[in-house]
C-alpha positions, 0 to 999 in steps of 0.5 A: 076303709073298704067296701064291696058287694057281699052278694047277687042274688040271682042273676047279676044284671048289668045297667045300660052304659052312662058316660063317667064324669070327668076326673072322678076316682071310682073304687071297685064295687063303688056305690054310682049315681048319675049326675045332674049333667047326665054322668057317671059318678060315685055317691057322695051325699045323701038323696043321691038316687043309687044307679048301682055298683061300679065293677072296676077300679079306675080314674076317669080322664079330665075330658072323659065328657067330650064327644058327640051326646049319646055316645060311648065306648066300653073298651078303654078306660083311658080314652074319652066317653068311657062307660065303665060296667055297672051292676044294678043294685036290685038284687045285691048285698053291699058291704061298707064301713060306717061312721060309728059301731052298728047297735040293735036299732040300726037293723032294718033302720036306714042309712046314707053315705056319709063321705067319700075317699077315693072312690070308697064310701062311709056310712052314716048309720042314721037308724031312720025312717028313710035313706039311701040303703036299708041296713041288714046287719054286721058283715061278721053276721054274713062271713065269719072271717070278719068276726069283731068289726062292728063297723062293717055294715052289710045293706040293700039299696032302698033309693035306686034311680030306677024308682022315681020317688023318694022317702019322706 
């Protein structure tokens, strides 16, 4: 399993800091959301809005949420109230493994997160009219070194946290 940011179109935008949820494993470039408690978490199911992509791999400590509400620190990911750097999803092409091989009908359709393992997502190619990500194509269409991989797909966020809507 693998994932990553393929390209940032234009300027890379960094999101405002959000404290990471307790005991959470983040892989580099994990798509993240703000959970119902107000903490940063890896997206783990469909319907969760995309806040952005984490820029480092780390595991938050069991007491990361401990401390004064509204405070955070960015220097030490082994101390409480750590808020990692998050790249905004607005102008980012992201790639990840999918649960099945891409077909022509998946291009232009939508995908949701199917599962997460150690902070790395696998996408569900639903080929539907709604989803967290819009499918752009195979990674090999954008990167010749990925030739032959029919389950590595390139996407853009369709349901960002910054938009207060869901697709019907």
